[in-house]
Each structure stands twice: as C-alpha cells, then as structure tokens.
A tleap script that builds the chain and sets N, CA, C and O, in Angstrom:
source leaprc.protein.ff14SB
mol = sequence {
  NMET ILE ALA GLU GLY SER ASN LYS ILE ARG
  MET ARG LEU PHE HIE ILE LEU TYR GLY ASP
  GLN SER MET PHE VAL ARG ARG ASP VAL PHE
  PHE SER LEU ASN GLY TYR LYS GLU MET VAL
  LEU PHE GLU ASP PHE ASP PHE SER GLN ARG
  LEU LYS SER VAL LYS GLY LYS LEU LEU PHE
  LEU LYS THR GLY THR THR SER ALA ARG ARG
  PHE LEU ARG VAL GLY ILE PHE ARG GLN MET
  LEU ARG ASN TRP TYR LEU VAL LEU LEU TYR
  LEU ARG GLY VAL SER ASP LYS GLU LEU LYS
  LYS ARG TYR GLU CLYS
}
set mol.1.N position { 149.353 75.293 77.194 }
set mol.1.CA position { 148.969 74.018 78.435 }
set mol.1.C position { 150.285 72.924 78.675 }
set mol.1.O position { 150.207 71.701 78.549 }
set mol.2.N position { 151.384 73.626 79.015 }
set mol.2.CA position { 152.803 72.918 79.301 }
set mol.2.C position { 152.702 73.152 81.537 }
set mol.2.O position { 153.433 72.576 82.344 }
set mol.3.N position { 151.871 73.881 81.770 }
set mol.3.CA position { 151.975 75.124 82.678 }
set mol.3.C position { 150.344 73.995 83.748 }
set mol.3.O position { 150.064 73.579 84.872 }
set mol.4.N position { 149.700 74.045 82.072 }
set mol.4.CA position { 148.402 73.798 82.892 }
set mol.4.C position { 148.475 72.299 83.670 }
set mol.4.O position { 148.253 72.039 84.853 }
set mol.5.N position { 148.982 71.168 82.249 }
set mol.5.CA position { 149.188 70.282 82.393 }
set mol.5.C position { 150.164 69.306 83.433 }
set mol.5.O position { 149.908 68.108 83.544 }
set mol.6.N position { 151.425 70.005 84.258 }
set mol.6.CA position { 152.194 70.545 85.115 }
set mol.6.C position { 152.134 70.691 87.102 }
set mol.6.O position { 152.743 70.442 88.142 }
set mol.7.N position { 150.478 71.485 86.314 }
set mol.7.CA position { 150.012 71.505 87.452 }
set mol.7.C position { 149.568 71.045 88.247 }
set mol.7.O position { 149.622 71.180 89.470 }
set mol.8.N position { 148.732 70.022 87.145 }
set mol.8.CA position { 147.337 69.320 87.977 }
set mol.8.C position { 148.537 67.688 87.831 }
set mol.8.O position { 148.267 66.650 88.435 }
set mol.9.N position { 149.216 67.773 87.338 }
set mol.9.CA position { 150.207 66.193 87.210 }
set mol.9.C position { 151.049 66.583 88.776 }
set mol.9.O position { 150.565 66.645 89.906 }
set mol.10.N position { 151.969 66.725 88.478 }
set mol.10.CA position { 153.282 67.269 89.603 }
set mol.10.C position { 153.284 68.414 90.015 }
set mol.10.O position { 154.376 68.898 90.310 }
set mol.11.N position { 151.851 69.363 90.198 }
set mol.11.CA position { 151.634 69.662 91.833 }
set mol.11.C position { 150.916 69.324 92.103 }
set mol.11.O position { 151.210 68.995 93.252 }
set mol.12.N position { 149.754 69.008 91.920 }
set mol.12.CA position { 148.517 67.866 92.204 }
set mol.12.C position { 148.411 67.230 92.716 }
set mol.12.O position { 147.598 67.172 93.640 }
set mol.13.N position { 149.573 65.999 92.213 }
set mol.13.CA position { 149.594 64.382 92.607 }
set mol.13.C position { 150.927 63.858 93.512 }
set mol.13.O position { 150.982 63.023 94.416 }
set mol.14.N position { 151.983 64.698 92.891 }
set mol.14.CA position { 153.235 64.725 93.381 }
set mol.14.C position { 153.298 66.025 94.609 }
set mol.14.O position { 153.894 66.082 95.685 }
set mol.15.N position { 152.617 66.764 94.071 }
set mol.15.CA position { 153.335 68.137 96.050 }
set mol.15.C position { 154.974 68.219 94.611 }
set mol.15.O position { 155.983 67.904 95.241 }
set mol.16.N position { 155.168 68.376 93.826 }
set mol.16.CA position { 156.738 68.522 94.023 }
set mol.16.C position { 156.264 70.262 93.254 }
set mol.16.O position { 155.371 70.445 92.426 }
set mol.17.N position { 157.211 71.353 93.875 }
set mol.17.CA position { 157.431 73.202 92.785 }
set mol.17.C position { 158.160 72.813 92.566 }
set mol.17.O position { 158.836 71.811 92.800 }
set mol.18.N position { 158.106 74.241 91.626 }
set mol.18.CA position { 159.501 74.277 91.173 }
set mol.18.C position { 158.574 75.790 90.902 }
set mol.18.O position { 157.554 76.133 90.304 }
set mol.19.N position { 160.226 76.749 92.215 }
set mol.19.CA position { 160.216 78.089 92.287 }
set mol.19.C position { 159.993 78.931 90.798 }
set mol.19.O position { 159.711 80.127 90.863 }
set mol.20.N position { 160.138 78.223 89.379 }
set mol.20.CA position { 158.671 79.502 88.235 }
set mol.20.C position { 157.507 79.493 88.556 }
set mol.20.O position { 156.749 80.332 88.069 }
set mol.21.N position { 156.937 78.303 89.690 }
set mol.21.CA position { 155.615 78.575 89.825 }
set mol.21.C position { 154.965 78.878 91.759 }
set mol.21.O position { 154.015 78.389 92.370 }
set mol.22.N position { 156.099 79.950 92.188 }
set mol.22.CA position { 156.250 81.212 92.378 }
set mol.22.C position { 155.363 80.672 94.152 }
set mol.22.O position { 154.185 80.833 94.474 }
set mol.23.N position { 156.358 80.116 94.853 }
set mol.23.CA position { 155.817 79.059 96.238 }
set mol.23.C position { 156.136 80.320 96.861 }
set mol.23.O position { 157.182 80.969 96.895 }
set mol.24.N position { 154.855 80.537 97.403 }
set mol.24.CA position { 154.535 80.569 98.899 }
set mol.24.C position { 154.484 80.224 100.266 }
set mol.24.O position { 153.678 79.457 100.793 }
set mol.25.N position { 155.704 81.050 100.978 }
set mol.25.CA position { 155.256 79.468 102.112 }
set mol.25.C position { 155.446 80.913 103.498 }
set mol.25.O position { 156.056 81.978 103.587 }
set mol.26.N position { 154.547 80.128 104.320 }
set mol.26.CA position { 154.557 80.323 105.852 }
set mol.26.C position { 156.264 80.996 105.869 }
set mol.26.O position { 157.178 80.544 105.180 }
set mol.27.N position { 156.384 82.186 106.853 }
set mol.27.CA position { 158.278 82.337 107.173 }
set mol.27.C position { 158.514 81.589 107.964 }
set mol.27.O position { 159.672 81.174 108.020 }
set mol.28.N position { 157.362 81.022 109.065 }
set mol.28.CA position { 157.505 80.234 110.029 }
set mol.28.C position { 157.914 78.368 109.655 }
set mol.28.O position { 158.326 77.653 110.569 }
set mol.29.N position { 157.803 78.056 108.846 }
set mol.29.CA position { 157.555 77.325 107.841 }
set mol.29.C position { 159.314 76.928 106.596 }
set mol.29.O position { 160.064 76.048 106.173 }
set mol.30.N position { 159.075 78.078 106.598 }
set mol.30.CA position { 160.413 78.122 105.531 }
set mol.30.C position { 161.370 78.343 106.755 }
set mol.30.O position { 162.359 77.845 106.217 }
set mol.31.N position { 161.777 78.677 107.872 }
set mol.31.CA position { 162.797 78.522 108.558 }
set mol.31.C position { 162.613 77.069 109.165 }
set mol.31.O position { 163.623 76.367 109.222 }
set mol.32.N position { 161.768 76.712 109.486 }
set mol.32.CA position { 161.515 75.373 110.517 }
set mol.32.C position { 162.153 74.201 109.427 }
set mol.32.O position { 162.458 73.051 109.745 }
set mol.33.N position { 162.265 74.790 108.099 }
set mol.33.CA position { 162.939 73.421 107.536 }
set mol.33.C position { 164.287 74.257 106.751 }
set mol.33.O position { 164.498 74.215 105.539 }
set mol.34.N position { 165.010 74.913 107.631 }
set mol.34.CA position { 165.946 75.657 107.469 }
set mol.34.C position { 165.970 76.258 105.605 }
set mol.34.O position { 166.895 75.990 104.838 }
set mol.35.N position { 164.935 76.947 105.284 }
set mol.35.CA position { 165.441 77.671 103.981 }
set mol.35.C position { 165.851 76.301 102.698 }
set mol.35.O position { 165.618 75.100 102.563 }
set mol.36.N position { 166.679 77.544 101.856 }
set mol.36.CA position { 167.192 76.385 100.483 }
set mol.36.C position { 168.665 76.385 100.020 }
set mol.36.O position { 169.353 77.107 99.298 }
set mol.37.N position { 168.928 74.818 101.037 }
set mol.37.CA position { 169.623 74.980 100.841 }
set mol.37.C position { 170.911 74.965 99.533 }
set mol.37.O position { 170.397 74.536 98.500 }
set mol.38.N position { 171.964 75.214 99.391 }
set mol.38.CA position { 173.065 76.313 98.631 }
set mol.38.C position { 173.512 75.059 97.687 }
set mol.38.O position { 174.204 74.102 98.033 }
set mol.39.N position { 172.801 75.371 96.097 }
set mol.39.CA position { 172.681 74.852 95.051 }
set mol.39.C position { 172.990 75.230 94.379 }
set mol.39.O position { 172.806 76.445 94.452 }
set mol.40.N position { 173.754 74.765 93.035 }
set mol.40.CA position { 173.069 75.312 91.726 }
set mol.40.C position { 172.058 75.565 91.271 }
set mol.40.O position { 171.511 76.587 90.856 }
set mol.41.N position { 171.642 73.833 91.433 }
set mol.41.CA position { 169.945 73.729 90.929 }
set mol.41.C position { 169.345 73.464 91.414 }
set mol.41.O position { 169.785 73.023 92.477 }
set mol.42.N position { 167.929 73.410 91.282 }
set mol.42.CA position { 167.260 71.779 92.270 }
set mol.42.C position { 167.345 73.250 93.599 }
set mol.42.O position { 166.490 74.131 93.508 }
set mol.43.N position { 167.797 73.286 94.072 }
set mol.43.CA position { 167.514 73.964 94.762 }
set mol.43.C position { 165.728 74.134 96.007 }
set mol.43.O position { 165.398 74.230 97.189 }
set mol.44.N position { 164.966 74.045 94.185 }
set mol.44.CA position { 163.311 74.673 94.587 }
set mol.44.C position { 163.458 73.346 94.691 }
set mol.44.O position { 163.571 73.034 95.876 }
set mol.45.N position { 163.526 72.069 93.678 }
set mol.45.CA position { 162.697 70.807 94.523 }
set mol.45.C position { 163.175 70.540 95.558 }
set mol.45.O position { 162.258 70.544 96.379 }
set mol.46.N position { 164.372 70.232 96.161 }
set mol.46.CA position { 164.536 69.894 97.381 }
set mol.46.C position { 163.618 70.530 97.884 }
set mol.46.O position { 162.694 69.838 98.313 }
set mol.47.N position { 163.497 71.969 98.029 }
set mol.47.CA position { 162.834 72.329 98.496 }
set mol.47.C position { 161.304 71.966 99.018 }
set mol.47.O position { 160.888 72.169 100.159 }
set mol.48.N position { 160.752 71.529 98.197 }
set mol.48.CA position { 159.517 71.010 97.268 }
set mol.48.C position { 158.703 69.847 98.378 }
set mol.48.O position { 157.592 69.907 98.905 }
set mol.49.N position { 160.248 68.358 98.483 }
set mol.49.CA position { 160.463 67.823 99.423 }
set mol.49.C position { 160.506 67.453 100.593 }
set mol.49.O position { 160.031 66.490 101.195 }
set mol.50.N position { 161.356 68.630 100.973 }
set mol.50.CA position { 161.264 68.511 102.292 }
set mol.50.C position { 159.786 69.316 102.761 }
set mol.50.O position { 159.450 68.979 103.896 }
set mol.51.N position { 159.205 69.930 102.354 }
set mol.51.CA position { 158.275 71.266 102.495 }
set mol.51.C position { 157.128 69.532 102.908 }
set mol.51.O position { 156.684 69.284 104.030 }
set mol.52.N position { 156.922 68.639 101.663 }
set mol.52.CA position { 155.540 67.293 102.120 }
set mol.52.C position { 155.404 67.422 103.073 }
set mol.52.O position { 154.320 67.734 103.568 }
set mol.53.N position { 157.066 67.123 104.064 }
set mol.53.CA position { 156.659 66.451 106.239 }
set mol.53.C position { 155.809 67.161 106.347 }
set mol.53.O position { 154.674 66.692 106.259 }
set mol.54.N position { 156.055 69.157 106.676 }
set mol.54.CA position { 155.208 69.565 106.408 }
set mol.54.C position { 152.883 69.180 107.149 }
set mol.54.O position { 151.991 68.947 106.334 }
set mol.55.N position { 152.752 69.218 107.965 }
set mol.55.CA position { 151.231 69.043 107.762 }
set mol.55.C position { 151.048 70.754 107.764 }
set mol.55.O position { 151.776 71.577 108.319 }
set mol.56.N position { 149.610 71.028 106.806 }
set mol.56.CA position { 149.214 71.743 106.294 }
set mol.56.C position { 148.427 71.629 105.038 }
set mol.56.O position { 148.251 70.447 104.743 }
set mol.57.N position { 147.978 72.341 104.331 }
set mol.57.CA position { 147.220 73.036 103.047 }
set mol.57.C position { 147.962 73.340 101.862 }
set mol.57.O position { 148.642 74.364 101.927 }
set mol.58.N position { 147.990 72.712 100.829 }
set mol.58.CA position { 148.802 73.697 99.781 }
set mol.58.C position { 146.799 74.018 98.992 }
set mol.58.O position { 145.637 73.620 99.068 }
set mol.59.N position { 147.862 75.177 98.193 }
set mol.59.CA position { 146.855 75.954 97.690 }
set mol.59.C position { 147.702 76.213 96.456 }
set mol.59.O position { 148.924 76.256 96.320 }
set mol.60.N position { 146.675 76.377 95.571 }
set mol.60.CA position { 147.139 76.613 93.921 }
set mol.60.C position { 146.209 77.779 93.229 }
set mol.60.O position { 145.096 77.927 92.723 }
set mol.61.N position { 147.581 78.614 93.589 }
set mol.61.CA position { 147.359 79.747 92.647 }
set mol.61.C position { 147.001 79.789 90.707 }
set mol.61.O position { 147.662 79.148 89.890 }
set mol.62.N position { 146.121 80.470 90.451 }
set mol.62.CA position { 146.185 80.576 88.674 }
set mol.62.C position { 146.487 81.435 88.249 }
set mol.62.O position { 146.035 81.652 87.124 }
set mol.63.N position { 147.697 82.759 89.030 }
set mol.63.CA position { 147.995 83.714 88.468 }
set mol.63.C position { 149.764 83.968 87.726 }
set mol.63.O position { 150.095 85.086 87.333 }
set mol.64.N position { 150.619 82.894 87.650 }
set mol.64.CA position { 151.571 83.556 87.774 }
set mol.64.C position { 152.222 83.252 86.117 }
set mol.64.O position { 151.403 82.596 85.474 }
set mol.65.N position { 152.787 83.400 85.760 }
set mol.65.CA position { 153.374 83.104 84.337 }
set mol.65.C position { 155.467 83.305 84.327 }
set mol.65.O position { 156.336 84.083 84.719 }
set mol.66.N position { 155.299 81.879 83.524 }
set mol.66.CA position { 156.708 82.086 82.982 }
set mol.66.C position { 157.637 82.093 81.796 }
set mol.66.O position { 157.288 81.480 80.787 }
set mol.67.N position { 158.150 82.377 81.809 }
set mol.67.CA position { 158.417 82.426 79.728 }
set mol.67.C position { 158.990 80.995 79.166 }
set mol.67.O position { 160.136 80.772 79.555 }
set mol.68.N position { 158.665 80.418 78.688 }
set mol.68.CA position { 158.262 79.338 77.720 }
set mol.68.C position { 159.202 79.772 76.682 }
set mol.68.O position { 158.648 79.503 75.616 }
set mol.69.N position { 160.914 80.574 76.337 }
set mol.69.CA position { 161.527 79.985 75.717 }
set mol.69.C position { 162.215 79.011 74.882 }
set mol.69.O position { 162.297 78.726 73.687 }
set mol.70.N position { 162.950 78.385 76.664 }
set mol.70.CA position { 163.099 77.028 76.192 }
set mol.70.C position { 162.724 76.458 76.180 }
set mol.70.O position { 163.515 75.520 76.081 }
set mol.71.N position { 161.836 76.146 76.211 }
set mol.71.CA position { 160.409 75.213 75.311 }
set mol.71.C position { 160.517 75.226 73.767 }
set mol.71.O position { 160.374 74.254 73.026 }
set mol.72.N position { 160.815 76.593 73.390 }
set mol.72.CA position { 160.443 76.325 72.169 }
set mol.72.C position { 161.634 77.053 72.012 }
set mol.72.O position { 160.871 77.306 71.080 }
set mol.73.N position { 162.122 77.330 71.980 }
set mol.73.CA position { 163.903 76.980 71.660 }
set mol.73.C position { 164.095 75.528 71.299 }
set mol.73.O position { 164.074 75.027 70.174 }
set mol.74.N position { 164.339 74.781 72.805 }
set mol.74.CA position { 164.292 73.107 72.806 }
set mol.74.C position { 163.697 72.331 71.003 }
set mol.74.O position { 164.139 71.869 69.951 }
set mol.75.N position { 162.335 72.687 71.783 }
set mol.75.CA position { 161.066 72.071 71.410 }
set mol.75.C position { 160.756 71.338 72.827 }
set mol.75.O position { 161.642 70.836 73.518 }
set mol.76.N position { 159.122 71.350 73.227 }
set mol.76.CA position { 157.902 71.531 73.938 }
set mol.76.C position { 158.560 70.440 74.650 }
set mol.76.O position { 159.130 70.680 75.715 }
set mol.77.N position { 158.522 68.809 73.971 }
set mol.77.CA position { 158.532 67.359 74.286 }
set mol.77.C position { 159.548 67.326 74.295 }
set mol.77.O position { 159.750 66.768 75.374 }
set mol.78.N position { 160.877 67.593 73.700 }
set mol.78.CA position { 162.169 67.291 74.194 }
set mol.78.C position { 162.842 68.184 75.821 }
set mol.78.O position { 163.655 67.717 76.617 }
set mol.79.N position { 162.030 69.787 75.885 }
set mol.79.CA position { 162.438 69.955 77.368 }
set mol.79.C position { 161.720 69.202 77.711 }
set mol.79.O position { 162.177 68.411 78.535 }
set mol.80.N position { 160.568 69.056 77.390 }
set mol.80.CA position { 159.833 67.974 78.580 }
set mol.80.C position { 160.875 67.106 79.266 }
set mol.80.O position { 161.467 67.652 80.198 }
set mol.81.N position { 161.226 65.782 78.957 }
set mol.81.CA position { 161.963 64.880 78.154 }
set mol.81.C position { 162.926 65.331 79.525 }
set mol.81.O position { 162.908 64.811 80.641 }
set mol.82.N position { 163.640 66.307 79.112 }
set mol.82.CA position { 164.562 67.128 79.856 }
set mol.82.C position { 164.905 66.939 81.319 }
set mol.82.O position { 165.833 66.430 81.947 }
set mol.83.N position { 163.930 67.473 81.561 }
set mol.83.CA position { 163.592 68.036 83.060 }
set mol.83.C position { 163.494 66.964 83.464 }
set mol.83.O position { 164.188 66.758 84.460 }
set mol.84.N position { 162.438 65.475 82.838 }
set mol.84.CA position { 161.913 64.329 84.013 }
set mol.84.C position { 163.584 64.186 84.266 }
set mol.84.O position { 164.027 64.304 85.408 }
set mol.85.N position { 164.747 63.844 82.766 }
set mol.85.CA position { 165.838 63.167 82.695 }
set mol.85.C position { 166.887 63.940 84.325 }
set mol.85.O position { 167.460 63.252 85.171 }
set mol.86.N position { 166.855 64.747 84.307 }
set mol.86.CA position { 167.467 65.689 84.740 }
set mol.86.C position { 167.112 65.217 86.647 }
set mol.86.O position { 167.803 64.942 87.628 }
set mol.87.N position { 165.755 65.340 86.361 }
set mol.87.CA position { 165.128 65.208 87.638 }
set mol.87.C position { 165.300 63.858 88.856 }
set mol.87.O position { 165.499 63.802 90.070 }
set mol.88.N position { 165.002 62.434 87.241 }
set mol.88.CA position { 165.796 61.466 87.986 }
set mol.88.C position { 167.092 61.006 88.809 }
set mol.88.O position { 167.416 60.298 89.763 }
set mol.89.N position { 167.910 62.307 87.317 }
set mol.89.CA position { 169.500 62.004 87.643 }
set mol.89.C position { 169.652 62.650 88.805 }
set mol.89.O position { 170.682 62.327 89.397 }
set mol.90.N position { 168.555 63.967 89.679 }
set mol.90.CA position { 169.189 63.496 91.112 }
set mol.90.C position { 168.215 63.192 91.923 }
set mol.90.O position { 168.380 63.572 93.083 }
set mol.91.N position { 167.356 62.690 91.713 }
set mol.91.CA position { 166.632 61.699 92.543 }
set mol.91.C position { 168.286 60.479 92.907 }
set mol.91.O position { 168.876 60.989 93.859 }
set mol.92.N position { 168.746 59.690 92.615 }
set mol.92.CA position { 169.523 59.754 92.046 }
set mol.92.C position { 171.248 59.136 92.657 }
set mol.92.O position { 171.881 58.081 92.619 }
set mol.93.N position { 171.500 60.954 93.348 }
set mol.93.CA position { 172.297 61.555 93.486 }
set mol.93.C position { 173.920 62.197 93.134 }
set mol.93.O position { 174.922 62.273 93.846 }
set mol.94.N position { 173.573 62.739 91.237 }
set mol.94.CA position { 173.803 63.218 90.686 }
set mol.94.C position { 173.929 64.950 91.210 }
set mol.94.O position { 173.092 65.722 91.676 }
set mol.95.N position { 175.321 65.091 90.894 }
set mol.95.CA position { 176.020 66.636 92.454 }
set mol.95.C position { 175.127 68.143 91.362 }
set mol.95.O position { 175.193 68.596 90.219 }
set mol.96.N position { 174.455 68.374 92.505 }
set mol.96.CA position { 174.552 69.624 91.511 }
set mol.96.C position { 174.939 70.492 90.214 }
set mol.96.O position { 174.262 71.255 89.525 }
set mol.97.N position { 175.679 70.271 90.174 }
set mol.97.CA position { 177.691 71.090 89.485 }
set mol.97.C position { 177.502 70.309 88.243 }
set mol.97.O position { 177.986 70.639 87.160 }
set mol.98.N position { 176.451 68.786 88.538 }
set mol.98.CA position { 176.783 67.606 87.456 }
set mol.98.C position { 175.359 68.328 86.425 }
set mol.98.O position { 175.299 68.715 85.258 }
set mol.99.N position { 174.404 68.254 87.495 }
set mol.99.CA position { 173.380 68.794 86.782 }
set mol.99.C position { 172.942 70.057 86.101 }
set mol.99.O position { 172.264 70.207 85.085 }
set mol.100.N position { 173.642 71.162 87.125 }
set mol.100.CA position { 174.030 72.311 85.289 }
set mol.100.C position { 174.013 72.570 84.238 }
set mol.100.O position { 173.348 73.227 83.438 }
set mol.101.N position { 175.625 71.413 84.330 }
set mol.101.CA position { 175.863 71.091 83.522 }
set mol.101.C position { 175.034 70.512 82.052 }
set mol.101.O position { 174.534 71.286 81.236 }
set mol.102.N position { 175.020 69.563 81.969 }
set mol.102.CA position { 173.116 69.267 81.540 }
set mol.102.C position { 172.214 69.326 81.249 }
set mol.102.O position { 171.720 68.877 80.214 }
set mol.103.N position { 171.406 70.289 82.648 }
set mol.103.CA position { 170.349 71.366 81.499 }
set mol.103.C position { 171.239 72.232 80.844 }
set mol.103.O position { 170.740 72.558 79.767 }
set mol.104.N position { 172.712 72.921 81.082 }
set mol.104.CA position { 172.993 74.343 79.969 }
set mol.104.C position { 173.404 73.670 78.750 }
set mol.104.O position { 173.923 74.235 77.787 }
set mol.105.N position { 173.142 72.433 78.844 }
set mol.105.CA position { 173.838 71.696 77.217 }
set mol.105.C position { 172.489 72.672 76.363 }
set mol.105.O position { 172.374 72.626 75.139 }
savepdb mol mol.pdb
quit
C-alpha cells in the first residue's frame, strides 16, 4: 500500500525518487550530473532533484521490493510523517548529519 501510494504520488507527480526504489540512469546522464554527492543521508533525494533537469522520459517498473521493517516498528503513518518532516528539514537546509541523527531516533 505504501509503495504503491508513493509510486503514484511522489514519483509520478513530483519526480522524487529514493534509492530504495532502484533508480537506473544512463551512465552519461549520471556523470553529467556529477553522480551522488558525498552525504550521509538524502544523497538519493538530492540526485533525483538534479535529475529533474535532464530531458528525457522516466519509466516506472513494478519489480522492486524493499523492507517494511521501519514502517512496521514505528507505525505506518508515523513513519510517513517522519519522512516528510525530514524532507522538509532537508529542503530548508538542515545538514545531512543532523538529518541522520533525527532519522535514527
């Protein structure tokens, strides 16, 4: 349910991708964007933001699976709110090290 919702809303409408969604990018595009930045958290989000500037088509495959452990441990809606909160903090310029501390709480 969570993965399907995030695919339809976050990925398709806002083109925000996370690393656990198995991003596949052509090598030349990856290097033209200088790859992933050295960050302890949000390097995938940062890369997907920069990827928006590239002309081309996004394809969405339905073959990947990821762990739901954190969602099950913390609670689905609570974890979703935490994730959105962290994204907002990132967009406001909070350091990746501070975000990691908050993520691991």
